[in-house]
C-alpha distance (Angstrom), angle and dihedral (degrees) to the residues before:
residue distance angle dihedral
M1 . . .
N2 3.76 . .
R3 3.79 106.9 .
Q4 3.80 92.2 -144.2
N5 3.82 93.1 56.2
R6 3.78 104.1 63.8
D7 3.77 132.1 122.2
L8 3.78 113.4 -110.3
I9 3.77 128.4 175.3
I10 3.78 110.7 -152.6
L11 3.79 118.8 -170.4
R12 3.79 115.4 -160.7
K13 3.78 134.8 178.3
D14 3.81 93.9 -143.4
A15 3.79 114.2 110.0
L16 3.81 94.9 -148.7
P17 3.82 109.8 19.5
N18 3.78 119.2 -159.6
Q19 3.84 115.1 -119.7
Q20 3.80 90.6 -132.3
T21 3.82 92.5 56.6
I22 3.80 90.8 47.4
D23 3.82 91.3 51.6
Q24 3.80 90.7 47.6
E25 3.80 91.6 49.8
V26 3.82 92.5 48.4
A27 3.81 90.7 49.6
S28 3.79 92.0 50.8
L29 3.82 91.5 47.4
N30 3.82 90.7 50.2
S31 3.80 91.8 51.6
L32 3.81 90.9 47.3
L33 3.81 92.5 49.3
Q34 3.82 91.8 47.1
A35 3.79 90.2 56.5
V36 3.80 93.9 46.1
E37 3.81 96.4 44.5
S38 3.80 94.5 54.9
S39 3.79 119.7 121.3
P40 3.84 98.4 -108.5
H41 3.80 92.2 52.4
F42 3.79 90.8 46.5
C43 3.80 91.9 50.8
D44 3.81 91.6 47.4
S45 3.78 91.6 57.8
F46 3.82 98.5 44.4
E47 3.78 137.0 56.9
L48 3.78 131.5 -166.6
I49 3.79 118.6 -127.3
D50 3.80 111.4 -156.2
L51 3.79 109.5 -167.1
N52 3.81 91.9 179.9
K53 3.82 90.7 66.7
F54 3.82 97.0 21.3
K55 3.81 91.7 -122.5
V56 3.79 137.4 136.8
I57 3.80 109.3 -143.8
K58 3.81 120.7 -158.1
K59 3.81 101.1 160.0
T60 3.79 112.7 124.6
H61 3.80 98.9 -137.5
I62 3.81 93.8 48.4
L63 3.81 91.9 48.6
S64 3.80 90.5 49.5
L65 3.80 91.4 51.1
A66 3.80 92.0 47.7
V67 3.81 93.1 50.8
K68 3.82 95.1 44.3
S69 3.80 94.4 44.1
N70 3.80 117.5 108.8
K71 3.79 92.1 -151.7
K72 3.77 111.9 70.9
K73 3.77 114.5 -157.4
P74 3.80 118.8 -137.8
F75 3.80 117.8 -106.3
E76 3.80 95.5 19.1
F77 3.77 112.8 123.3
L78 3.79 130.9 -170.4
I79 3.81 108.0 -143.2
N80 3.80 127.6 -169.7
C81 3.82 111.3 -129.9
N82 3.80 95.6 -148.2
């Protein structure tokens, strides 16, 4: 997905917003979302529960492989740690 082509809803209190300020705000939101949506941050906030082996997996490379894999194994769950 191209990071510049995403749908964002921006709510502002300004009655007549300037196009330049809107563009600046969208650019800053895109850069913020790019940093947050990176793989290390994603893997820090999730863990993989494997009920086949009765394990909780928090290692970054294993989580990345599990998410990117086309074959999903039964009884493996991706849980958000928040």
